[in-house]
Biotite code that builds the C-alpha atoms (Angstrom):
import biotite.structure as struc

atoms = struc.array([
    struc.Atom([190.284, 56.631, -144.096], chain_id="A", res_id=1, res_name="MET", atom_name="CA", element="C"),
    struc.Atom([186.919, 55.257, -142.702], chain_id="A", res_id=2, res_name="GLY", atom_name="CA", element="C"),
    struc.Atom([185.996, 52.765, -140.519], chain_id="A", res_id=3, res_name="TYR", atom_name="CA", element="C"),
    struc.Atom([184.434, 48.757, -141.159], chain_id="A", res_id=4, res_name="ILE", atom_name="CA", element="C"),
    struc.Atom([181.648, 48.269, -139.086], chain_id="A", res_id=5, res_name="VAL", atom_name="CA", element="C"),
    struc.Atom([179.501, 45.398, -139.820], chain_id="A", res_id=6, res_name="ALA", atom_name="CA", element="C"),
    struc.Atom([180.511, 45.283, -143.098], chain_id="A", res_id=7, res_name="GLY", atom_name="CA", element="C"),
    struc.Atom([179.772, 48.531, -143.636], chain_id="A", res_id=8, res_name="ASN", atom_name="CA", element="C"),
    struc.Atom([182.124, 51.384, -143.938], chain_id="A", res_id=9, res_name="GLU", atom_name="CA", element="C"),
    struc.Atom([181.181, 54.535, -142.448], chain_id="A", res_id=10, res_name="LEU", atom_name="CA", element="C"),
    struc.Atom([182.781, 58.013, -143.454], chain_id="A", res_id=11, res_name="GLU", atom_name="CA", element="C"),
    struc.Atom([185.247, 59.901, -141.533], chain_id="A", res_id=12, res_name="THR", atom_name="CA", element="C"),
    struc.Atom([187.123, 63.505, -141.612], chain_id="A", res_id=13, res_name="ASP", atom_name="CA", element="C"),
    struc.Atom([190.938, 63.584, -142.402], chain_id="A", res_id=14, res_name="ALA", atom_name="CA", element="C"),
    struc.Atom([191.235, 63.400, -138.484], chain_id="A", res_id=15, res_name="GLU", atom_name="CA", element="C"),
    struc.Atom([189.199, 60.141, -138.265], chain_id="A", res_id=16, res_name="GLY", atom_name="CA", element="C"),
    struc.Atom([186.170, 61.552, -136.849], chain_id="A", res_id=17, res_name="TYR", atom_name="CA", element="C"),
    struc.Atom([182.756, 60.126, -138.209], chain_id="A", res_id=18, res_name="LEU", atom_name="CA", element="C"),
    struc.Atom([181.126, 62.923, -140.364], chain_id="A", res_id=19, res_name="LEU", atom_name="CA", element="C"),
    struc.Atom([177.612, 61.612, -138.974], chain_id="A", res_id=20, res_name="GLU", atom_name="CA", element="C"),
    struc.Atom([176.971, 60.378, -135.542], chain_id="A", res_id=21, res_name="PRO", atom_name="CA", element="C"),
    struc.Atom([176.640, 56.776, -134.797], chain_id="A", res_id=22, res_name="ASN", atom_name="CA", element="C"),
    struc.Atom([175.649, 55.400, -131.634], chain_id="A", res_id=23, res_name="TYR", atom_name="CA", element="C"),
    struc.Atom([175.939, 51.851, -132.056], chain_id="A", res_id=24, res_name="SER", atom_name="CA", element="C"),
    struc.Atom([178.275, 49.879, -129.346], chain_id="A", res_id=25, res_name="GLU", atom_name="CA", element="C"),
    struc.Atom([180.055, 48.430, -131.934], chain_id="A", res_id=26, res_name="GLU", atom_name="CA", element="C"),
    struc.Atom([181.244, 51.649, -133.538], chain_id="A", res_id=27, res_name="VAL", atom_name="CA", element="C"),
    struc.Atom([182.721, 52.653, -129.838], chain_id="A", res_id=28, res_name="VAL", atom_name="CA", element="C"),
    struc.Atom([184.442, 49.218, -129.924], chain_id="A", res_id=29, res_name="SER", atom_name="CA", element="C"),
    struc.Atom([186.049, 49.661, -133.592], chain_id="A", res_id=30, res_name="VAL", atom_name="CA", element="C"),
    struc.Atom([187.627, 53.208, -133.019], chain_id="A", res_id=31, res_name="ILE", atom_name="CA", element="C"),
    struc.Atom([188.344, 52.792, -129.531], chain_id="A", res_id=32, res_name="ALA", atom_name="CA", element="C"),
    struc.Atom([190.417, 49.917, -130.759], chain_id="A", res_id=33, res_name="ALA", atom_name="CA", element="C"),
    struc.Atom([191.841, 51.953, -133.660], chain_id="A", res_id=34, res_name="ALA", atom_name="CA", element="C"),
    struc.Atom([192.862, 54.761, -130.771], chain_id="A", res_id=35, res_name="GLU", atom_name="CA", element="C"),
    struc.Atom([194.556, 52.132, -129.185], chain_id="A", res_id=36, res_name="GLY", atom_name="CA", element="C"),
    struc.Atom([191.968, 52.562, -126.198], chain_id="A", res_id=37, res_name="ILE", atom_name="CA", element="C"),
    struc.Atom([191.160, 49.814, -123.833], chain_id="A", res_id=38, res_name="GLU", atom_name="CA", element="C"),
    struc.Atom([187.408, 50.397, -122.801], chain_id="A", res_id=39, res_name="LEU", atom_name="CA", element="C"),
    struc.Atom([186.714, 50.239, -118.918], chain_id="A", res_id=40, res_name="THR", atom_name="CA", element="C"),
    struc.Atom([183.152, 50.821, -117.415], chain_id="A", res_id=41, res_name="PRO", atom_name="CA", element="C"),
    struc.Atom([184.577, 54.482, -116.466], chain_id="A", res_id=42, res_name="LYS", atom_name="CA", element="C"),
    struc.Atom([185.015, 54.757, -120.898], chain_id="A", res_id=43, res_name="HIS", atom_name="CA", element="C"),
    struc.Atom([181.665, 53.623, -120.710], chain_id="A", res_id=44, res_name="TRP", atom_name="CA", element="C"),
    struc.Atom([180.395, 56.661, -118.474], chain_id="A", res_id=45, res_name="GLU", atom_name="CA", element="C"),
    struc.Atom([181.730, 59.355, -120.193], chain_id="A", res_id=46, res_name="VAL", atom_name="CA", element="C"),
    struc.Atom([181.110, 58.131, -123.723], chain_id="A", res_id=47, res_name="ILE", atom_name="CA", element="C"),
    struc.Atom([177.529, 57.668, -122.934], chain_id="A", res_id=48, res_name="ASN", atom_name="CA", element="C"),
    struc.Atom([178.012, 61.467, -121.539], chain_id="A", res_id=49, res_name="TYR", atom_name="CA", element="C"),
    struc.Atom([179.367, 63.041, -124.505], chain_id="A", res_id=50, res_name="MET", atom_name="CA", element="C"),
    struc.Atom([176.300, 61.318, -126.190], chain_id="A", res_id=51, res_name="ARG", atom_name="CA", element="C"),
    struc.Atom([173.601, 62.527, -124.048], chain_id="A", res_id=52, res_name="GLU", atom_name="CA", element="C"),
    struc.Atom([175.480, 66.139, -124.402], chain_id="A", res_id=53, res_name="GLN", atom_name="CA", element="C"),
    struc.Atom([175.757, 65.662, -128.467], chain_id="A", res_id=54, res_name="TYR", atom_name="CA", element="C"),
    struc.Atom([171.814, 64.880, -128.712], chain_id="A", res_id=55, res_name="ARG", atom_name="CA", element="C"),
    struc.Atom([170.749, 67.395, -126.252], chain_id="A", res_id=56, res_name="GLU", atom_name="CA", element="C"),
    struc.Atom([173.187, 70.613, -127.537], chain_id="A", res_id=57, res_name="GLU", atom_name="CA", element="C"),
    struc.Atom([173.995, 69.437, -130.876], chain_id="A", res_id=58, res_name="GLY", atom_name="CA", element="C"),
    struc.Atom([177.545, 69.431, -129.918], chain_id="A", res_id=59, res_name="ALA", atom_name="CA", element="C"),
    struc.Atom([180.167, 68.155, -127.514], chain_id="A", res_id=60, res_name="THR", atom_name="CA", element="C"),
    struc.Atom([181.269, 70.152, -124.357], chain_id="A", res_id=61, res_name="PRO", atom_name="CA", element="C"),
    struc.Atom([184.620, 71.781, -124.236], chain_id="A", res_id=62, res_name="ILE", atom_name="CA", element="C"),
    struc.Atom([187.058, 70.231, -121.786], chain_id="A", res_id=63, res_name="PHE", atom_name="CA", element="C"),
    struc.Atom([186.020, 72.399, -118.657], chain_id="A", res_id=64, res_name="ARG", atom_name="CA", element="C"),
    struc.Atom([182.476, 72.113, -119.438], chain_id="A", res_id=65, res_name="GLN", atom_name="CA", element="C"),
    struc.Atom([183.226, 67.942, -119.494], chain_id="A", res_id=66, res_name="MET", atom_name="CA", element="C"),
    struc.Atom([185.203, 67.916, -116.439], chain_id="A", res_id=67, res_name="LEU", atom_name="CA", element="C"),
    struc.Atom([181.919, 69.593, -114.483], chain_id="A", res_id=68, res_name="LYS", atom_name="CA", element="C"),
    struc.Atom([179.279, 67.252, -116.282], chain_id="A", res_id=69, res_name="GLY", atom_name="CA", element="C"),
    struc.Atom([181.244, 64.200, -115.568], chain_id="A", res_id=70, res_name="VAL", atom_name="CA", element="C"),
    struc.Atom([181.559, 65.136, -112.038], chain_id="A", res_id=71, res_name="ASN", atom_name="CA", element="C"),
    struc.Atom([177.670, 65.066, -111.828], chain_id="A", res_id=72, res_name="GLU", atom_name="CA", element="C"),
    struc.Atom([178.310, 60.967, -111.842], chain_id="A", res_id=73, res_name="PHE", atom_name="CA", element="C"),
    struc.Atom([181.821, 60.682, -111.125], chain_id="A", res_id=74, res_name="TRP", atom_name="CA", element="C"),
    struc.Atom([181.922, 63.207, -108.305], chain_id="A", res_id=75, res_name="PRO", atom_name="CA", element="C"),
    struc.Atom([186.150, 62.489, -107.514], chain_id="A", res_id=76, res_name="GLU", atom_name="CA", element="C"),
    struc.Atom([187.212, 63.148, -111.077], chain_id="A", res_id=77, res_name="ALA", atom_name="CA", element="C"),
    struc.Atom([189.830, 65.461, -112.105], chain_id="A", res_id=78, res_name="GLU", atom_name="CA", element="C"),
    struc.Atom([191.536, 66.420, -115.291], chain_id="A", res_id=79, res_name="SER", atom_name="CA", element="C"),
    struc.Atom([193.828, 63.915, -114.626], chain_id="A", res_id=80, res_name="LYS", atom_name="CA", element="C"),
    struc.Atom([191.693, 60.743, -114.570], chain_id="A", res_id=81, res_name="ASP", atom_name="CA", element="C"),
    struc.Atom([189.947, 61.912, -117.978], chain_id="A", res_id=82, res_name="LEU", atom_name="CA", element="C"),
    struc.Atom([193.317, 62.337, -119.600], chain_id="A", res_id=83, res_name="TYR", atom_name="CA", element="C"),
    struc.Atom([194.224, 58.681, -118.111], chain_id="A", res_id=84, res_name="ASP", atom_name="CA", element="C"),
    struc.Atom([191.411, 57.668, -120.117], chain_id="A", res_id=85, res_name="LEU", atom_name="CA", element="C"),
    struc.Atom([191.772, 59.596, -123.186], chain_id="A", res_id=86, res_name="PHE", atom_name="CA", element="C"),
    struc.Atom([195.319, 60.705, -123.403], chain_id="A", res_id=87, res_name="PRO", atom_name="CA", element="C"),
    struc.Atom([195.048, 62.826, -126.873], chain_id="A", res_id=88, res_name="ILE", atom_name="CA", element="C"),
    struc.Atom([192.892, 64.819, -124.876], chain_id="A", res_id=89, res_name="GLY", atom_name="CA", element="C"),
    struc.Atom([189.560, 64.164, -123.360], chain_id="A", res_id=90, res_name="PRO", atom_name="CA", element="C"),
    struc.Atom([187.015, 66.156, -124.740], chain_id="A", res_id=91, res_name="SER", atom_name="CA", element="C"),
    struc.Atom([187.990, 65.658, -128.283], chain_id="A", res_id=92, res_name="LYS", atom_name="CA", element="C"),
    struc.Atom([188.862, 61.678, -128.433], chain_id="A", res_id=93, res_name="GLN", atom_name="CA", element="C"),
    struc.Atom([185.862, 61.177, -125.995], chain_id="A", res_id=94, res_name="ALA", atom_name="CA", element="C"),
    struc.Atom([183.755, 62.516, -128.932], chain_id="A", res_id=95, res_name="ALA", atom_name="CA", element="C"),
    struc.Atom([185.627, 60.510, -131.761], chain_id="A", res_id=96, res_name="LYS", atom_name="CA", element="C"),
    struc.Atom([185.352, 56.900, -129.700], chain_id="A", res_id=97, res_name="VAL", atom_name="CA", element="C"),
    struc.Atom([181.890, 58.094, -128.832], chain_id="A", res_id=98, res_name="ALA", atom_name="CA", element="C"),
    struc.Atom([180.770, 58.101, -132.456], chain_id="A", res_id=99, res_name="GLY", atom_name="CA", element="C"),
    struc.Atom([180.338, 61.928, -132.899], chain_id="A", res_id=100, res_name="LEU", atom_name="CA", element="C"),
    struc.Atom([181.381, 64.359, -135.432], chain_id="A", res_id=101, res_name="PRO", atom_name="CA", element="C"),
    struc.Atom([184.352, 66.214, -134.624], chain_id="A", res_id=102, res_name="GLN", atom_name="CA", element="C"),
    struc.Atom([183.756, 69.167, -131.891], chain_id="A", res_id=103, res_name="PRO", atom_name="CA", element="C"),
    struc.Atom([183.746, 72.673, -133.308], chain_id="A", res_id=104, res_name="LYS", atom_name="CA", element="C"),
    struc.Atom([185.146, 73.957, -129.790], chain_id="A", res_id=105, res_name="GLY", atom_name="CA", element="C"),
    struc.Atom([188.305, 75.572, -129.717], chain_id="A", res_id=106, res_name="LYS", atom_name="CA", element="C"),
    struc.Atom([188.891, 73.142, -126.438], chain_id="A", res_id=107, res_name="GLY", atom_name="CA", element="C"),
    struc.Atom([190.067, 75.151, -124.083], chain_id="A", res_id=108, res_name="GLY", atom_name="CA", element="C"),
    struc.Atom([189.845, 75.433, -120.603], chain_id="A", res_id=109, res_name="TYR", atom_name="CA", element="C"),
])
């Protein structure tokens, strides 16, 4: 499985995560459409946060860390709000839609 972006096929793992990070907006749109997600400004805020964390830490945060980080720019956000945006699982699905490789952590709270 791969995503076709600007005429190029991007390699993915068996679960649809990119093997190499890609920070283009078009990648986000293509993956979000494949995931059945209609992007809103809140999605983009979370996506940009996940990308920033990946650049700084070399990995994306587990859910508890993600919620804490998101609360810095969206103070009233709760778990439910993130699940409304990324219903399959906020930390994993947000990473996928952001064009990042599959998170290594076990998730968890």
